C-alpha positions as CSV (number, residue, x, y, z in Angstrom):
1,M,0.0,0.0,0.0
2,K,2.8,2.4,0.8
3,A,4.5,1.9,-2.6
4,R,1.2,2.5,-4.3
5,N,0.8,5.9,-2.5
6,I,4.3,6.9,-3.5
7,I,3.6,6.1,-7.1
8,I,0.3,8.1,-7.0
9,L,2.1,11.0,-5.4
10,I,4.8,11.0,-8.1
11,L,2.2,10.8,-10.9
12,V,0.3,13.7,-9.4
13,I,3.5,15.8,-9.2
14,L,4.4,15.0,-12.8
15,I,1.0,15.8,-14.1
16,A,0.8,19.1,-12.2
17,E,4.3,20.1,-13.4
18,Q,3.4,19.3,-17.1
19,A,0.1,21.2,-16.7
20,L,1.8,24.2,-15.3
21,K,4.4,24.2,-18.2
22,F,1.6,23.9,-20.7
23,Y,-0.4,26.8,-19.1
24,I,2.7,29.1,-18.9
25,K,3.7,28.3,-22.5
26,L,0.2,29.3,-23.7
27,N,-0.4,32.4,-21.5
28,Y,3.0,34.0,-20.8
29,Y,5.3,36.1,-22.9
30,T,9.0,35.3,-23.0
31,G,10.7,37.1,-20.1
32,E,7.4,37.6,-18.2
33,E,7.7,37.0,-14.5
34,H,5.1,36.7,-11.7
35,K,5.9,36.6,-8.0
36,I,3.9,34.0,-6.2
37,I,5.4,34.1,-2.7
38,G,7.4,37.3,-2.5
39,N,10.9,36.9,-3.8
40,W,11.0,33.3,-2.6
41,F,8.9,31.7,-5.4
42,R,8.6,33.3,-8.8
43,I,7.5,32.0,-12.2
44,H,9.8,33.4,-14.9
45,F,9.1,32.2,-18.5
46,V,12.2,31.5,-20.6
47,E,12.6,29.3,-23.7
48,N,15.6,26.9,-24.0
49,E,17.0,26.9,-27.5
50,G,18.2,23.5,-28.6
51,M,18.3,20.4,-26.5
52,A,18.6,19.9,-22.7
53,W,20.8,22.3,-20.8
54,G,21.0,24.7,-23.8
55,W,23.0,22.4,-26.0
56,K,22.6,23.0,-29.7
């Protein structure tokens, strides 16, 4: 039962992360930033050119 709960938690986090990425891509301009919790948590939209870690 414990392993099942961990898997469900991981899936919920992954789905939430992908949904947030999709929402931001559709609704934010490049460079746009919103402070959620003061300066501690901000959403800043940037596009990564190329592959992972900026490799081209």
